Predicted model as a PDB file, atoms N, CA, C, CB and O in Angstrom, pLDDT in the B-factor column:
MODEL        1                                                                  
ATOM      1  N   MET A   1      24.020 -27.590  66.319  1.00 92.00           N  
ATOM      2  CA  MET A   1      25.029 -28.520  66.805  1.00 92.00           C  
ATOM      3  C   MET A   1      24.362 -29.705  67.507  1.00 92.00           C  
ATOM      4  CB  MET A   1      26.008 -27.806  67.760  1.00 92.00           C  
ATOM      5  O   MET A   1      23.383 -29.548  68.236  1.00 92.00           O  
ATOM      6  N   THR A   2      24.905 -30.862  67.272  1.00 95.00           N  
ATOM      7  CA  THR A   2      24.422 -32.087  67.899  1.00 95.00           C  
ATOM      8  C   THR A   2      25.578 -32.700  68.680  1.00 95.00           C  
ATOM      9  CB  THR A   2      23.856 -33.093  66.835  1.00 95.00           C  
ATOM     10  O   THR A   2      26.713 -32.735  68.206  1.00 95.00           O  
ATOM     11  N   THR A   3      25.274 -33.184  69.886  1.00 96.00           N  
ATOM     12  CA  THR A   3      26.280 -33.887  70.679  1.00 96.00           C  
ATOM     13  C   THR A   3      25.784 -35.307  70.919  1.00 96.00           C  
ATOM     14  CB  THR A   3      26.561 -33.148  72.034  1.00 96.00           C  
ATOM     15  O   THR A   3      24.666 -35.517  71.392  1.00 96.00           O  
ATOM     16  N   THR A   4      26.624 -36.268  70.591  1.00 96.00           N  
ATOM     17  CA  THR A   4      26.293 -37.679  70.762  1.00 96.00           C  
ATOM     18  C   THR A   4      27.397 -38.334  71.578  1.00 96.00           C  
ATOM     19  CB  THR A   4      26.114 -38.394  69.384  1.00 96.00           C  
ATOM     20  O   THR A   4      28.581 -38.114  71.321  1.00 96.00           O  
ATOM     21  N   THR A   5      27.012 -39.135  72.556  1.00 97.00           N  
ATOM     22  CA  THR A   5      28.000 -39.830  73.388  1.00 97.00           C  
ATOM     23  C   THR A   5      27.990 -41.314  73.047  1.00 97.00           C  
ATOM     24  CB  THR A   5      27.709 -39.614  74.902  1.00 97.00           C  
ATOM     25  O   THR A   5      26.942 -41.959  73.033  1.00 97.00           O  
ATOM     26  N   PHE A   6      29.176 -41.840  72.774  1.00 98.00           N  
ATOM     27  CA  PHE A   6      29.350 -43.252  72.452  1.00 98.00           C  
ATOM     28  C   PHE A   6      30.192 -43.902  73.546  1.00 98.00           C  
ATOM     29  CB  PHE A   6      30.016 -43.433  71.050  1.00 98.00           C  
ATOM     30  O   PHE A   6      31.073 -43.260  74.119  1.00 98.00           O  
ATOM     31  N   THR A   7      29.924 -45.167  73.835  1.00 98.00           N  
ATOM     32  CA  THR A   7      30.699 -45.918  74.817  1.00 98.00           C  
ATOM     33  C   THR A   7      31.867 -46.602  74.117  1.00 98.00           C  
ATOM     34  CB  THR A   7      29.811 -46.958  75.552  1.00 98.00           C  
ATOM     35  O   THR A   7      31.705 -47.248  73.082  1.00 98.00           O  
ATOM     36  N   VAL A   8      33.055 -46.440  74.715  1.00 98.00           N  
ATOM     37  CA  VAL A   8      34.281 -47.006  74.142  1.00 98.00           C  
ATOM     38  C   VAL A   8      34.903 -47.950  75.174  1.00 98.00           C  
ATOM     39  CB  VAL A   8      35.296 -45.873  73.728  1.00 98.00           C  
ATOM     40  O   VAL A   8      35.050 -47.600  76.345  1.00 98.00           O  
ATOM     41  N   GLN A   9      35.258 -49.133  74.723  1.00 97.00           N  
ATOM     42  CA  GLN A   9      35.873 -50.128  75.600  1.00 97.00           C  
ATOM     43  C   GLN A   9      37.377 -50.133  75.426  1.00 97.00           C  
ATOM     44  CB  GLN A   9      35.306 -51.521  75.322  1.00 97.00           C  
ATOM     45  O   GLN A   9      37.881 -50.124  74.303  1.00 97.00           O  
ATOM     46  N   GLY A  10      38.100 -50.148  76.550  1.00 96.00           N  
ATOM     47  CA  GLY A  10      39.545 -50.352  76.502  1.00 96.00           C  
ATOM     48  C   GLY A  10      40.411 -49.144  76.809  1.00 96.00           C  
ATOM     49  O   GLY A  10      41.618 -49.297  76.992  1.00 96.00           O  
ATOM     50  N   MET A  11      39.839 -47.948  76.872  1.00 97.00           N  
ATOM     51  CA  MET A  11      40.657 -46.767  77.177  1.00 97.00           C  
ATOM     52  C   MET A  11      41.036 -46.778  78.662  1.00 97.00           C  
ATOM     53  CB  MET A  11      39.893 -45.450  76.814  1.00 97.00           C  
ATOM     54  O   MET A  11      40.202 -47.044  79.527  1.00 97.00           O  
ATOM     55  N   THR A  12      42.311 -46.484  78.936  1.00 97.00           N  
ATOM     56  CA  THR A  12      42.760 -46.491  80.331  1.00 97.00           C  
ATOM     57  C   THR A  12      43.557 -45.257  80.742  1.00 97.00           C  
ATOM     58  CB  THR A  12      43.590 -47.702  80.576  1.00 97.00           C  
ATOM     59  O   THR A  12      43.852 -45.078  81.923  1.00 97.00           O  
ATOM     60  N   CYS A  13      43.913 -44.392  79.764  1.00 97.00           N  
ATOM     61  CA  CYS A  13      44.794 -43.271  80.098  1.00 97.00           C  
ATOM     62  C   CYS A  13      44.594 -42.098  79.147  1.00 97.00           C  
ATOM     63  CB  CYS A  13      46.253 -43.719  80.069  1.00 97.00           C  
ATOM     64  O   CYS A  13      43.795 -42.159  78.213  1.00 97.00           O  
ATOM     65  N   GLY A  14      45.334 -41.039  79.405  1.00 97.00           N  
ATOM     66  CA  GLY A  14      45.269 -39.852  78.569  1.00 97.00           C  
ATOM     67  C   GLY A  14      45.696 -40.104  77.133  1.00 97.00           C  
ATOM     68  O   GLY A  14      45.146 -39.509  76.206  1.00 97.00           O  
ATOM     69  N   HIS A  15      46.674 -40.982  76.945  1.00 97.00           N  
ATOM     70  CA  HIS A  15      47.112 -41.322  75.594  1.00 97.00           C  
ATOM     71  C   HIS A  15      45.971 -41.977  74.821  1.00 97.00           C  
ATOM     72  CB  HIS A  15      48.340 -42.256  75.638  1.00 97.00           C  
ATOM     73  O   HIS A  15      45.755 -41.689  73.643  1.00 97.00           O  
ATOM     74  N   CYS A  16      45.252 -42.855  75.497  1.00 97.00           N  
ATOM     75  CA  CYS A  16      44.092 -43.520  74.884  1.00 97.00           C  
ATOM     76  C   CYS A  16      43.054 -42.483  74.461  1.00 97.00           C  
ATOM     77  CB  CYS A  16      43.461 -44.542  75.868  1.00 97.00           C  
ATOM     78  O   CYS A  16      42.540 -42.521  73.342  1.00 97.00           O  
ATOM     79  N   GLU A  17      42.756 -41.565  75.364  1.00 98.00           N  
ATOM     80  CA  GLU A  17      41.779 -40.510  75.082  1.00 98.00           C  
ATOM     81  C   GLU A  17      42.182 -39.710  73.854  1.00 98.00           C  
ATOM     82  CB  GLU A  17      41.629 -39.577  76.290  1.00 98.00           C  
ATOM     83  O   GLU A  17      41.364 -39.457  72.970  1.00 98.00           O  
ATOM     84  N   ALA A  18      43.449 -39.313  73.804  1.00 98.00           N  
ATOM     85  CA  ALA A  18      43.947 -38.509  72.687  1.00 98.00           C  
ATOM     86  C   ALA A  18      43.848 -39.268  71.371  1.00 98.00           C  
ATOM     87  CB  ALA A  18      45.395 -38.089  72.937  1.00 98.00           C  
ATOM     88  O   ALA A  18      43.463 -38.696  70.352  1.00 98.00           O  
ATOM     89  N   ALA A  19      44.192 -40.548  71.388  1.00 98.00           N  
ATOM     90  CA  ALA A  19      44.149 -41.356  70.172  1.00 98.00           C  
ATOM     91  C   ALA A  19      42.718 -41.476  69.647  1.00 98.00           C  
ATOM     92  CB  ALA A  19      44.736 -42.752  70.436  1.00 98.00           C  
ATOM     93  O   ALA A  19      42.478 -41.327  68.448  1.00 98.00           O  
ATOM     94  N   VAL A  20      41.779 -41.743  70.536  1.00 98.00           N  
ATOM     95  CA  VAL A  20      40.372 -41.883  70.133  1.00 98.00           C  
ATOM     96  C   VAL A  20      39.841 -40.552  69.619  1.00 98.00           C  
ATOM     97  CB  VAL A  20      39.506 -42.386  71.315  1.00 98.00           C  
ATOM     98  O   VAL A  20      39.224 -40.505  68.555  1.00 98.00           O  
ATOM     99  N   ALA A  21      40.069 -39.476  70.356  1.00 98.00           N  
ATOM    100  CA  ALA A  21      39.576 -38.158  69.950  1.00 98.00           C  
ATOM    101  C   ALA A  21      40.145 -37.759  68.588  1.00 98.00           C  
ATOM    102  CB  ALA A  21      39.939 -37.100  71.007  1.00 98.00           C  
ATOM    103  O   ALA A  21      39.427 -37.207  67.754  1.00 98.00           O  
ATOM    104  N   LYS A  22      41.420 -38.032  68.362  1.00 98.00           N  
ATOM    105  CA  LYS A  22      42.068 -37.674  67.099  1.00 98.00           C  
ATOM    106  C   LYS A  22      41.416 -38.399  65.925  1.00 98.00           C  
ATOM    107  CB  LYS A  22      43.567 -38.002  67.154  1.00 98.00           C  
ATOM    108  O   LYS A  22      41.093 -37.777  64.913  1.00 98.00           O  
ATOM    109  N   GLU A  23      41.223 -39.700  66.055  1.00 98.00           N  
ATOM    110  CA  GLU A  23      40.644 -40.482  64.955  1.00 98.00           C  
ATOM    111  C   GLU A  23      39.179 -40.118  64.720  1.00 98.00           C  
ATOM    112  CB  GLU A  23      40.768 -41.982  65.247  1.00 98.00           C  
ATOM    113  O   GLU A  23      38.755 -39.985  63.572  1.00 98.00           O  
ATOM    114  N   VAL A  24      38.405 -39.956  65.787  1.00 98.00           N  
ATOM    115  CA  VAL A  24      36.985 -39.637  65.637  1.00 98.00           C  
ATOM    116  C   VAL A  24      36.814 -38.245  65.027  1.00 98.00           C  
ATOM    117  CB  VAL A  24      36.262 -39.717  67.002  1.00 98.00           C  
ATOM    118  O   VAL A  24      35.861 -38.010  64.283  1.00 98.00           O  
ATOM    119  N   SER A  25      37.715 -37.335  65.331  1.00 98.00           N  
ATOM    120  CA  SER A  25      37.647 -35.983  64.771  1.00 98.00           C  
ATOM    121  C   SER A  25      37.780 -35.973  63.251  1.00 98.00           C  
ATOM    122  CB  SER A  25      38.730 -35.117  65.381  1.00 98.00           C  
ATOM    123  O   SER A  25      37.371 -35.013  62.598  1.00 98.00           O  
ATOM    124  N   LYS A  26      38.350 -37.034  62.686  1.00 97.00           N  
ATOM    125  CA  LYS A  26      38.532 -37.141  61.241  1.00 97.00           C  
ATOM    126  C   LYS A  26      37.258 -37.575  60.510  1.00 97.00           C  
ATOM    127  CB  LYS A  26      39.644 -38.116  60.941  1.00 97.00           C  
ATOM    128  O   LYS A  26      37.192 -37.478  59.284  1.00 97.00           O  
ATOM    129  N   VAL A  27      36.247 -38.054  61.245  1.00 97.00           N  
ATOM    130  CA  VAL A  27      35.014 -38.536  60.631  1.00 97.00           C  
ATOM    131  C   VAL A  27      34.260 -37.359  59.994  1.00 97.00           C  
ATOM    132  CB  VAL A  27      34.120 -39.259  61.684  1.00 97.00           C  
ATOM    133  O   VAL A  27      34.168 -36.281  60.582  1.00 97.00           O  
ATOM    134  N   ALA A  28      33.732 -37.576  58.806  1.00 95.00           N  
ATOM    135  CA  ALA A  28      32.992 -36.536  58.085  1.00 95.00           C  
ATOM    136  C   ALA A  28      31.840 -36.008  58.938  1.00 95.00           C  
ATOM    137  CB  ALA A  28      32.456 -37.082  56.744  1.00 95.00           C  
ATOM    138  O   ALA A  28      31.051 -36.776  59.488  1.00 95.00           O  
ATOM    139  N   GLY A  29      31.762 -34.685  59.033  1.00 95.00           N  
ATOM    140  CA  GLY A  29      30.682 -34.047  59.768  1.00 95.00           C  
ATOM    141  C   GLY A  29      30.986 -33.780  61.224  1.00 95.00           C  
ATOM    142  O   GLY A  29      30.263 -33.027  61.877  1.00 95.00           O  
ATOM    143  N   VAL A  30      32.049 -34.386  61.754  1.00 97.00           N  
ATOM    144  CA  VAL A  30      32.410 -34.207  63.157  1.00 97.00           C  
ATOM    145  C   VAL A  30      33.202 -32.910  63.315  1.00 97.00           C  
ATOM    146  CB  VAL A  30      33.231 -35.422  63.678  1.00 97.00           C  
ATOM    147  O   VAL A  30      34.188 -32.680  62.614  1.00 97.00           O  
ATOM    148  N   SER A  31      32.752 -32.062  64.251  1.00 97.00           N  
ATOM    149  CA  SER A  31      33.464 -30.802  64.485  1.00 97.00           C  
ATOM    150  C   SER A  31      34.310 -30.861  65.752  1.00 97.00           C  
ATOM    151  CB  SER A  31      32.474 -29.643  64.578  1.00 97.00           C  
ATOM    152  O   SER A  31      35.158 -29.997  65.975  1.00 97.00           O  
ATOM    153  N   GLY A  32      34.080 -31.880  66.583  1.00 97.00           N  
ATOM    154  CA  GLY A  32      34.882 -32.045  67.790  1.00 97.00           C  
ATOM    155  C   GLY A  32      34.628 -33.385  68.440  1.00 97.00           C  
ATOM    156  O   GLY A  32      33.555 -33.970  68.287  1.00 97.00           O  
ATOM    157  N   ALA A  33      35.626 -33.872  69.169  1.00 98.00           N  
ATOM    158  CA  ALA A  33      35.499 -35.137  69.880  1.00 98.00           C  
ATOM    159  C   ALA A  33      36.301 -35.060  71.167  1.00 98.00           C  
ATOM    160  CB  ALA A  33      35.974 -36.324  69.002  1.00 98.00           C  
ATOM    161  O   ALA A  33      37.464 -34.657  71.160  1.00 98.00           O  
ATOM    162  N   VAL A  34      35.676 -35.447  72.270  1.00 98.00           N  
ATOM    163  CA  VAL A  34      36.343 -35.463  73.574  1.00 98.00           C  
ATOM    164  C   VAL A  34      36.146 -36.854  74.171  1.00 98.00           C  
ATOM    165  CB  VAL A  34      35.778 -34.338  74.533  1.00 98.00           C  
ATOM    166  O   VAL A  34      35.020 -37.285  74.419  1.00 98.00           O  
ATOM    167  N   ALA A  35      37.256 -37.544  74.396  1.00 98.00           N  
ATOM    168  CA  ALA A  35      37.203 -38.886  74.962  1.00 98.00           C  
ATOM    169  C   ALA A  35      37.515 -38.835  76.452  1.00 98.00           C  
ATOM    170  CB  ALA A  35      38.186 -39.825  74.235  1.00 98.00           C  
ATOM    171  O   ALA A  35      38.301 -38.001  76.902  1.00 98.00           O  
ATOM    172  N   SER A  36      36.893 -39.733  77.214  1.00 98.00           N  
ATOM    173  CA  SER A  36      37.134 -39.845  78.650  1.00 98.00           C  
ATOM    174  C   SER A  36      37.374 -41.299  79.015  1.00 98.00           C  
ATOM    175  CB  SER A  36      35.948 -39.272  79.458  1.00 98.00           C  
ATOM    176  O   SER A  36      36.478 -42.135  78.902  1.00 98.00           O  
ATOM    177  N   ALA A  37      38.592 -41.593  79.454  1.00 98.00           N  
ATOM    178  CA  ALA A  37      38.906 -42.956  79.884  1.00 98.00           C  
ATOM    179  C   ALA A  37      38.140 -43.302  81.148  1.00 98.00           C  
ATOM    180  CB  ALA A  37      40.418 -43.120  80.117  1.00 98.00           C  
ATOM    181  O   ALA A  37      37.686 -44.435  81.309  1.00 98.00           O  
ATOM    182  N   ASP A  38      37.990 -42.332  82.048  1.00 97.00           N  
ATOM    183  CA  ASP A  38      37.259 -42.580  83.300  1.00 97.00           C  
ATOM    184  C   ASP A  38      35.813 -42.972  83.042  1.00 97.00           C  
ATOM    185  CB  ASP A  38      37.303 -41.345  84.194  1.00 97.00           C  
ATOM    186  O   ASP A  38      35.297 -43.903  83.660  1.00 97.00           O  
ATOM    187  N   ALA A  39      35.164 -42.266  82.135  1.00 98.00           N  
ATOM    188  CA  ALA A  39      33.763 -42.540  81.815  1.00 98.00           C  
ATOM    189  C   ALA A  39      33.617 -43.641  80.773  1.00 98.00           C  
ATOM    190  CB  ALA A  39      33.085 -41.279  81.322  1.00 98.00           C  
ATOM    191  O   ALA A  39      32.552 -44.244  80.645  1.00 98.00           O  
ATOM    192  N   GLY A  40      34.693 -43.902  80.026  1.00 98.00           N  
ATOM    193  CA  GLY A  40      34.625 -44.899  78.956  1.00 98.00           C  
ATOM    194  C   GLY A  40      33.774 -44.424  77.794  1.00 98.00           C  
ATOM    195  O   GLY A  40      33.033 -45.202  77.193  1.00 98.00           O  
ATOM    196  N   THR A  41      33.887 -43.127  77.479  1.00 98.00           N  
ATOM    197  CA  THR A  41      33.060 -42.551  76.425  1.00 98.00           C  
ATOM    198  C   THR A  41      33.859 -41.644  75.498  1.00 98.00           C  
ATOM    199  CB  THR A  41      31.912 -41.778  77.033  1.00 98.00           C  
ATOM    200  O   THR A  41      34.967 -41.209  75.812  1.00 98.00           O  
ATOM    201  N   VAL A  42      33.260 -41.378  74.357  1.00 98.00           N  
ATOM    202  CA  VAL A  42      33.721 -40.306  73.484  1.00 98.00           C  
ATOM    203  C   VAL A  42      32.484 -39.476  73.151  1.00 98.00           C  
ATOM    204  CB  VAL A  42      34.438 -40.865  72.172  1.00 98.00           C  
ATOM    205  O   VAL A  42      31.471 -39.999  72.684  1.00 98.00           O  
ATOM    206  N   GLU A  43      32.588 -38.185  73.399  1.00 98.00           N  
ATOM    207  CA  GLU A  43      31.495 -37.252  73.125  1.00 98.00           C  
ATOM    208  C   GLU A  43      31.809 -36.562  71.800  1.00 98.00           C  
ATOM    209  CB  GLU A  43      31.314 -36.201  74.295  1.00 98.00           C  
ATOM    210  O   GLU A  43      32.847 -35.919  71.646  1.00 98.00           O  
ATOM    211  N   VAL A  44      30.900 -36.711  70.863  1.00 98.00           N  
ATOM    212  CA  VAL A  44      31.108 -36.233  69.503  1.00 98.00           C  
ATOM    213  C   VAL A  44      30.178 -35.056  69.222  1.00 98.00           C  
ATOM    214  CB  VAL A  44      30.874 -37.370  68.482  1.00 98.00           C  
ATOM    215  O   VAL A  44      28.965 -35.152  69.412  1.00 98.00           O  
ATOM    216  N   THR A  45      30.749 -33.958  68.774  1.00 98.00           N  
ATOM    217  CA  THR A  45      29.979 -32.785  68.390  1.00 98.00           C  
ATOM    218  C   THR A  45      29.974 -32.701  66.865  1.00 98.00           C  
ATOM    219  CB  THR A  45      30.569 -31.481  69.031  1.00 98.00           C  
ATOM    220  O   THR A  45      31.014 -32.835  66.219  1.00 98.00           O  
ATOM    221  N   SER A  46      28.784 -32.476  66.302  1.00 96.00           N  
ATOM    222  CA  SER A  46      28.659 -32.436  64.849  1.00 96.00           C  
ATOM    223  C   SER A  46      27.533 -31.491  64.450  1.00 96.00           C  
ATOM    224  CB  SER A  46      28.405 -33.849  64.282  1.00 96.00           C  
ATOM    225  O   SER A  46      26.758 -31.031  65.288  1.00 96.00           O  
ATOM    226  N   ASP A  47      27.462 -31.211  63.147  1.00 91.00           N  
ATOM    227  CA  ASP A  47      26.409 -30.347  62.629  1.00 91.00           C  
ATOM    228  C   ASP A  47      25.083 -31.086  62.493  1.00 91.00           C  
ATOM    229  CB  ASP A  47      26.819 -29.774  61.286  1.00 91.00           C  
ATOM    230  O   ASP A  47      24.029 -30.460  62.392  1.00 91.00           O  
ATOM    231  N   GLY A  48      25.133 -32.397  62.491  1.00 91.00           N  
ATOM    232  CA  GLY A  48      23.932 -33.222  62.337  1.00 91.00           C  
ATOM    233  C   GLY A  48      24.236 -34.633  62.793  1.00 91.00           C  
ATOM    234  O   GLY A  48      25.248 -34.871  63.453  1.00 91.00           O  
ATOM    235  N   PRO A  49      23.370 -35.568  62.447  1.00 91.00           N  
ATOM    236  CA  PRO A  49      23.608 -36.966  62.835  1.00 91.00           C  
ATOM    237  C   PRO A  49      24.949 -37.478  62.310  1.00 91.00           C  
ATOM    238  CB  PRO A  49      22.474 -37.858  62.316  1.00 91.00           C  
ATOM    239  O   PRO A  49      25.360 -37.152  61.196  1.00 91.00           O  
ATOM    240  N   VAL A  50      25.616 -38.275  63.123  1.00 93.00           N  
ATOM    241  CA  VAL A  50      26.918 -38.838  62.760  1.00 93.00           C  
ATOM    242  C   VAL A  50      26.728 -40.314  62.426  1.00 93.00           C  
ATOM    243  CB  VAL A  50      27.962 -38.653  63.917  1.00 93.00           C  
ATOM    244  O   VAL A  50      25.968 -41.019  63.091  1.00 93.00           O  
ATOM    245  N   ASP A  51      27.419 -40.767  61.399  1.00 95.00           N  
ATOM    246  CA  ASP A  51      27.370 -42.171  60.998  1.00 95.00           C  
ATOM    247  C   ASP A  51      28.054 -43.022  62.066  1.00 95.00           C  
ATOM    248  CB  ASP A  51      28.045 -42.380  59.609  1.00 95.00           C  
ATOM    249  O   ASP A  51      29.272 -42.962  62.233  1.00 95.00           O  
ATOM    250  N   ARG A  52      27.260 -43.814  62.785  1.00 96.00           N  
ATOM    251  CA  ARG A  52      27.791 -44.629  63.879  1.00 96.00           C  
ATOM    252  C   ARG A  52      28.871 -45.589  63.392  1.00 96.00           C  
ATOM    253  CB  ARG A  52      26.664 -45.413  64.547  1.00 96.00           C  
ATOM    254  O   ARG A  52      29.868 -45.807  64.080  1.00 96.00           O  
ATOM    255  N   ALA A  53      28.673 -46.157  62.212  1.00 97.00           N  
ATOM    256  CA  ALA A  53      29.660 -47.092  61.660  1.00 97.00           C  
ATOM    257  C   ALA A  53      30.992 -46.390  61.414  1.00 97.00           C  
ATOM    258  CB  ALA A  53      29.139 -47.716  60.350  1.00 97.00           C  
ATOM    259  O   ALA A  53      32.053 -46.975  61.629  1.00 97.00           O  
ATOM    260  N   ALA A  54      30.939 -45.141  60.966  1.00 97.00           N  
ATOM    261  CA  ALA A  54      32.171 -44.384  60.728  1.00 97.00           C  
ATOM    262  C   ALA A  54      32.885 -44.092  62.045  1.00 97.00           C  
ATOM    263  CB  ALA A  54      31.862 -43.067  59.986  1.00 97.00           C  
ATOM    264  O   ALA A  54      34.113 -44.144  62.116  1.00 97.00           O  
ATOM    265  N   VAL A  55      32.110 -43.784  63.089  1.00 98.00           N  
ATOM    266  CA  VAL A  55      32.700 -43.556  64.415  1.00 98.00           C  
ATOM    267  C   VAL A  55      33.316 -44.855  64.927  1.00 98.00           C  
ATOM    268  CB  VAL A  55      31.629 -43.024  65.419  1.00 98.00           C  
ATOM    269  O   VAL A  55      34.420 -44.847  65.472  1.00 98.00           O  
ATOM    270  N   ALA A  56      32.606 -45.974  64.754  1.00 98.00           N  
ATOM    271  CA  ALA A  56      33.129 -47.276  65.184  1.00 98.00           C  
ATOM    272  C   ALA A  56      34.428 -47.602  64.469  1.00 98.00           C  
ATOM    273  CB  ALA A  56      32.099 -48.382  64.928  1.00 98.00           C  
ATOM    274  O   ALA A  56      35.365 -48.113  65.083  1.00 98.00           O  
ATOM    275  N   ASP A  57      34.491 -47.312  63.177  1.00 98.00           N  
ATOM    276  CA  ASP A  57      35.722 -47.553  62.406  1.00 98.00           C  
ATOM    277  C   ASP A  57      36.864 -46.685  62.917  1.00 98.00           C  
ATOM    278  CB  ASP A  57      35.485 -47.280  60.907  1.00 98.00           C  
ATOM    279  O   ASP A  57      37.999 -47.148  63.028  1.00 98.00           O  
ATOM    280  N   ALA A  58      36.565 -45.423  63.230  1.00 98.00           N  
ATOM    281  CA  ALA A  58      37.590 -44.504  63.744  1.00 98.00           C  
ATOM    282  C   ALA A  58      38.104 -44.957  65.102  1.00 98.00           C  
ATOM    283  CB  ALA A  58      37.033 -43.080  63.846  1.00 98.00           C  
ATOM    284  O   ALA A  58      39.305 -44.907  65.365  1.00 98.00           O  
ATOM    285  N   VAL A  59      37.202 -45.394  65.959  1.00 98.00           N  
ATOM    286  CA  VAL A  59      37.590 -45.894  67.284  1.00 98.00           C  
ATOM    287  C   VAL A  59      38.455 -47.145  67.118  1.00 98.00           C  
ATOM    288  CB  VAL A  59      36.329 -46.206  68.157  1.00 98.00           C  
ATOM    289  O   VAL A  59      39.453 -47.310  67.821  1.00 98.00           O  
ATOM    290  N   ALA A  60      38.072 -48.023  66.190  1.00 98.00           N  
ATOM    291  CA  ALA A  60      38.863 -49.236  65.924  1.00 98.00           C  
ATOM    292  C   ALA A  60      40.247 -48.882  65.379  1.00 98.00           C  
ATOM    293  CB  ALA A  60      38.124 -50.153  64.927  1.00 98.00           C  
ATOM    294  O   ALA A  60      41.235 -49.536  65.713  1.00 98.00           O  
ATOM    295  N   GLU A  61      40.314 -47.845  64.539  1.00 97.00           N  
ATOM    296  CA  GLU A  61      41.601 -47.388  64.005  1.00 97.00           C  
ATOM    297  C   GLU A  61      42.535 -46.943  65.130  1.00 97.00           C  
ATOM    298  CB  GLU A  61      41.388 -46.234  63.010  1.00 97.00           C  
ATOM    299  O   GLU A  61      43.753 -47.096  65.041  1.00 97.00           O  
ATOM    300  N   ALA A  62      41.940 -46.389  66.189  1.00 98.00           N  
ATOM    301  CA  ALA A  62      42.729 -45.949  67.350  1.00 98.00           C  
ATOM    302  C   ALA A  62      43.107 -47.121  68.252  1.00 98.00           C  
ATOM    303  CB  ALA A  62      41.946 -44.906  68.158  1.00 98.00           C  
ATOM    304  O   ALA A  62      43.908 -46.970  69.174  1.00 98.00           O  
ATOM    305  N   GLY A  63      42.520 -48.303  67.979  1.00 97.00           N  
ATOM    306  CA  GLY A  63      42.865 -49.494  68.751  1.00 97.00           C  
ATOM    307  C   GLY A  63      41.878 -49.864  69.837  1.00 97.00           C  
ATOM    308  O   GLY A  63      42.202 -50.640  70.735  1.00 97.00           O  
ATOM    309  N   TYR A  64      40.674 -49.315  69.764  1.00 98.00           N  
ATOM    310  CA  TYR A  64      39.666 -49.563  70.796  1.00 98.00           C  
ATOM    311  C   TYR A  64      38.369 -50.011  70.137  1.00 98.00           C  
ATOM    312  CB  TYR A  64      39.429 -48.294  71.663  1.00 98.00           C  
ATOM    313  O   TYR A  64      38.292 -50.131  68.914  1.00 98.00           O  
ATOM    314  N   GLU A  65      37.343 -50.260  70.962  1.00 97.00           N  
ATOM    315  CA  GLU A  65      36.101 -50.808  70.431  1.00 97.00           C  
ATOM    316  C   GLU A  65      34.908 -49.986  70.905  1.00 97.00           C  
ATOM    317  CB  GLU A  65      35.937 -52.276  70.848  1.00 97.00           C  
ATOM    318  O   GLU A  65      34.781 -49.664  72.086  1.00 97.00           O  
ATOM    319  N   LEU A  66      34.032 -49.654  69.945  1.00 97.00           N  
ATOM    320  CA  LEU A  66      32.782 -48.988  70.275  1.00 97.00           C  
ATOM    321  C   LEU A  66      31.823 -50.051  70.795  1.00 97.00           C  
ATOM    322  CB  LEU A  66      32.185 -48.230  69.035  1.00 97.00           C  
ATOM    323  O   LEU A  66      31.711 -51.123  70.202  1.00 97.00           O  
ATOM    324  N   VAL A  67      31.140 -49.774  71.877  1.00 95.00           N  
ATOM    325  CA  VAL A  67      30.266 -50.749  72.521  1.00 95.00           C  
ATOM    326  C   VAL A  67      28.817 -50.304  72.383  1.00 95.00           C  
ATOM    327  CB  VAL A  67      30.641 -50.931  74.011  1.00 95.00           C  
ATOM    328  O   VAL A  67      28.520 -49.110  72.408  1.00 95.00           O  
ATOM    329  N   GLY A  68      27.920 -51.273  72.237  1.00 78.00           N  
ATOM    330  CA  GLY A  68      26.488 -50.974  72.267  1.00 78.00           C  
ATOM    331  C   GLY A  68      25.860 -50.644  70.994  1.00 78.00           C  
ATOM    332  O   GLY A  68      24.658 -50.382  70.948  1.00 78.00           O  
TER     333      GLY A  68                                                      
ENDMDL                                                                          
END                                                                             
């Protein structure tokens, strides 16, 4: 298992966290995603390396922006 933390801009509440986690969980290879509005991150658990562009697209689909 690999855990990768990405910085997300714009999350402010639990609804935001749920939306980001839901979309990122759909990315191929991702087995779990936990978003934190307080930390401004999404922690992604996967079997191997995750395609950053795919995570960025998923975060954008939820209405937010991957930073960095």
